[in-house]
C-alpha positions in Angstrom: -12.9 7.1 7.9 -10.2 4.8 9.2 -9.1 5.7 12.7 -5.6 4.8 14.0 -5.9 5.9 17.7 -3.9 2.8 18.8 -1.3 0.8 16.9 -0.2 -2.2 19.0 3.4 -3.4 18.6 3.6 -7.2 18.4 7.1 -8.8 18.3 7.0 -11.0 15.2 8.8 -13.9 17.0 6.2 -14.1 19.8 3.7 -16.8 18.6 1.3 -16.2 21.5 1.1 -12.5 21.0 0.8 -12.9 17.2 -2.0 -15.3 17.6 -4.0 -13.3 20.2 -3.2 -9.7 19.2 -6.7 -9.0 17.9 -8.5 -9.7 21.2 -7.2 -6.4 22.6 -9.1 -4.4 19.9 -6.5 -1.9 18.9 -7.3 0.0 15.7 -4.1 -1.4 14.1 -1.7 -4.2 14.9 1.9 -3.7 13.9 3.8 -7.0 13.7 7.5 -6.1 14.1 10.2 -8.0 12.2 12.9 -5.4 12.9 14.2 -4.2 16.3 12.3 -6.6 18.6 13.6 -9.7 16.7 17.2 -11.0 17.1 19.2 -11.7 14.0 19.1 -15.4 14.3 15.3 -15.3 14.5 14.5 -13.1 11.5 13.6 -15.9 9.1 11.5 -17.7 11.7 9.6 -14.5 12.7 8.9 -13.7 9.0 7.5 -17.2 8.5 5.4 -16.9 11.7 3.8 -13.6 10.7 3.3 -14.8 7.1 1.3 -17.8 8.3 -0.6 -15.8 10.8 -1.7 -13.3 8.2 -2.7 -16.1 5.8 -4.6 -18.3 8.3 -5.9 -16.2 11.3 -8.9 -13.8 11.2 -8.1 -10.4 12.7 -11.5 -8.9 11.8 -11.6 -5.3 10.8 -8.3 -4.5 12.6 -5.7 -3.1 10.3 -2.7 -5.4 9.9 0.7 -3.6 9.5 4.2 -5.2 9.4 7.4 -3.3 10.2 10.0 -4.8 8.0 13.8 -4.8 8.2 15.7 -2.2 6.1 16.0 -2.9 2.4 19.7 -2.2 2.7 20.2 -5.4 4.8 19.8 -9.1 4.0 16.2 -9.4 5.3 14.2 -6.5 4.0 13.3 -7.7 0.5 12.3 -11.1 1.7 10.1 -9.4 4.3 8.3 -7.4 1.7 7.7 -10.3 -0.7 6.4 -12.5 2.1 4.1 -9.9 3.6 2.6 -8.9 0.2 2.0 -12.5 -0.6 0.2 -12.9 2.7 -2.0 -9.9 2.0 -0.9 -7.5 4.6 -2.7 -4.1 4.7 0.4 -2.0 5.1 4.1 -2.2 5.3 5.9 0.2 7.7 9.4 1.4 6.7 11.9 1.8 9.5 14.3 4.7 9.8 13.0 6.6 6.8 15.2 9.6 6.0 14.4 10.7 2.4 11.6 10.5 -0.2 13.9 8.2 -2.1 13.5 5.6 0.7 9.8 5.6 -0.1 10.3 5.4 -3.9 12.6 2.4 -3.6 10.1 0.7 -1.3 7.3 1.4 -3.8 9.3 -0.4 -6.5 9.9 -3.5 -4.4 6.2 -3.6 -3.2 4.9 -3.2 -6.8 7.1 -6.0 -8.0 5.8 -8.2 -5.2 2.2 -7.3 -6.0 2.7 -8.3 -9.6 4.4 -11.5 -8.7 1.6 -12.6 -6.3 -1.3 -11.3 -8.3 -2.3 -8.6 -5.8 -3.8 -5.4 -7.3 -1.0 -2.9 -7.9 -1.3 -0.1 -5.3 -3.3 -2.2 -2.8 -0.5 -2.5 -0.3 -0.3 0.7 1.7 2.9 2.2 3.2 3.7 3.9 6.5 7.0 5.5 7.3 8.7 5.7 10.7 10.9 8.8 11.0 13.6 8.3 13.6 16.4 10.8 12.9 17.1 14.5 12.6 17.6 14.1 8.8 14.2 12.3 8.6 12.4 15.0 10.5 13.9 17.8 8.4 12.7 15.9 5.3 9.3 15.0 6.8 7.2 17.0 4.4 8.9 15.6 1.3 8.6 12.1 2.7 4.9 12.5 3.5 4.3 13.7 -0.1 6.4 11.0 -1.7 3.8 8.4 -2.6 0.0 8.0 -2.9 0.5 4.7 -1.1 1.7 6.4 2.1 -1.2 6.6 4.6 0.7 7.6 7.8 4.0 8.8 9.2 5.2 8.1 12.7 7.9 9.4 15.0 10.3 6.9 16.6 11.5 8.8 19.6 14.2 6.5 21.0 16.3 6.5 17.8 15.6 10.2 17.3 16.9 11.3 20.7 19.9 9.1 20.3 20.6 10.8 17.0 20.3 14.2 18.8 22.8 13.0 21.5 20.3 13.3 24.2 17.8 11.2 26.1 14.0 11.3 26.6 12.6 13.3 29.5 9.2 12.9 31.1 8.2 16.3 29.7 9.2 15.4 26.1 11.0 18.7 25.6 13.6 17.2 23.3 11.0 15.8 20.8 8.5 18.6 20.9 9.8 20.3 17.8 10.1 17.0 15.9 6.5 16.1 16.9 5.2 19.4 15.6 7.1 19.2 12.3 5.9 15.6 11.8 2.2 16.5 12.3 2.5 19.5 10.0 4.1 17.3 7.3 1.3 14.8 7.7 -1.4 17.5 7.4 0.3 19.0 4.4 0.1 15.6 2.7 -3.3 14.7 3.9 -2.2 11.6 5.7 -2.1 10.5 9.4 0.4 11.2 12.1 1.2 8.5 14.7 2.9 9.4 18.0 5.8 7.4 19.5 5.6 4.6 22.1 5.8 5.3 25.9 8.0 2.6 27.2 7.3 2.8 31.0 4.2 0.6 31.1 3.9 1.0 34.9 3.6 4.8 34.7 -0.1 5.2 33.8 -0.1 8.9 34.8 2.9 9.8 32.6 1.4 7.8 29.7 -1.9 9.6 29.9 -0.2 13.0 30.2 1.9 12.2 27.0 -1.1 10.9 25.1 -3.0 14.1 25.9 0.0 16.2 24.6 0.1 14.1 21.4 -3.6 14.6 20.8 -3.3 18.4 21.5 -0.5 18.6 19.0 -2.7 17.0 16.4 -1.6 13.4 16.3 -4.2 10.9 15.1 -3.1 8.2 17.5 -0.3 6.6 19.4 1.8 3.5 19.1 1.4 1.2 22.2 3.6 -1.6 23.5 1.2 -3.1 26.0 -2.5 -4.0 25.7 -3.3 -2.1 28.9 -2.3 1.1 27.2 -5.1 0.7 24.5 -8.1 1.8 26.6 -6.1 4.7 28.1 -5.4 6.1 24.6 -9.0 5.5 23.5 -10.3 7.4 26.6 -8.1 10.4 25.7 -9.4 10.4 22.1 -13.1 9.8 23.1 -15.0 13.1 23.0 -16.8 14.3 26.1 -20.6 14.5 26.3 -20.3 18.3 26.2 -18.1 18.2 23.0 -20.6 15.8 21.3 -23.5 18.0 22.2 -21.8 21.1 20.9 -20.9 19.2 17.7 -24.5 18.2 17.2 -25.7 21.8 17.8 -23.3 23.0 15.1 -24.3 20.4 12.5 -28.0 21.0 13.3 -27.5 24.7 12.8 -25.7 24.2 9.5 -28.5 22.0 8.3 -31.1 24.6 9.3 -29.2 27.4 7.6 -28.9 25.4 4.4 -32.7 24.7 4.4 -33.3 28.4 4.8 -30.8 29.3 2.1 -28.9 31.3 4.7 -25.1 31.5 4.8 -24.9 33.0 8.3 -24.8 30.5 11.2 -24.4 31.2 14.9 -24.2 28.6 17.7 -24.0 29.5 21.4 -23.6 33.2 20.4 -20.6 32.6 18.2 -20.3 32.6 14.4 -19.7 29.2 12.9 -17.3 28.9 9.9 -15.9 26.0 7.9 -13.1 25.0 10.3 -15.5 24.8 13.2 -17.9 22.6 11.1 -15.0 20.3 10.2 -14.0 20.0 13.9 -17.6 19.2 14.8 -17.8 16.5 12.1 -14.6 14.9 13.3 -15.8 15.0 16.9 -18.9 13.0 15.9 -16.8 10.5 13.9 -14.5 10.0 16.8 -17.5 9.5 19.1 -18.9 6.8 16.8 -15.4 5.1 16.5 -15.4 5.0 20.3 -18.7 3.1 20.4 -20.8 6.1 21.5 -24.3 6.1 20.1 -25.0 9.5 18.6 -28.5 10.7 19.4 -29.3 13.3 16.7 -31.6 15.1 19.1 -29.6 18.1 20.2 -29.2 18.8 24.0 -29.8 22.4 24.6 
């Protein structure tokens, strides 16, 4: 399973960050050609990211590029350059309708055919950043088999609502919940928004815990120091790992006995509990924890 606990934003016009982004070991790197790049630097940023993807080795880290809107003068050139460079996924900004996904699909497929990449090999992600987009989140999430994740962009969203972000996140709670439900209905991942106050570690951890509890698979980050904080929140505790091992062991024993009844710690175990246990073990392995199959009683 591919985990996206952390997606590190990297401005596409910052050569130092583009070159060194992999050393921070985020699950994904998102090179940004949109909001963080001034108009006069758009072409130069595209060229920089293109060459980085072609020549630098980022290991197993997923490489994502947020392009400019297809409605503007830069978006299509962004798509063709990134597909030619072999990017893993293209992230659409400000997605509001399933038609936005369909149009992008057509452009990406044309680029794949032009540059000899297998059709369908370039994945898509969608950033939802408006009330209209949130209300269409389910249809967006189901719009294409290329779509692997949807993300909420809080700054544009709260501006669209005529409000501002608060430390508690009250104004985006409903949007977060709707986005996660849309992702689950489509069987794709949900990525939480950035936390822009890099000096407020306590607030960042609090927001990350909320995102995890709501069901988000991970969080976008704007500073390398935020990566280990997110990973720590998403790393299962020893107690959670041990319980997951007890559950999987009990299921195996029941299957060997031909029994359909399973109980762990005095409680009946059904399919949802087993699924949570398996995900706990997968997260633990992704966090670098060695799983000892001997169950701690």
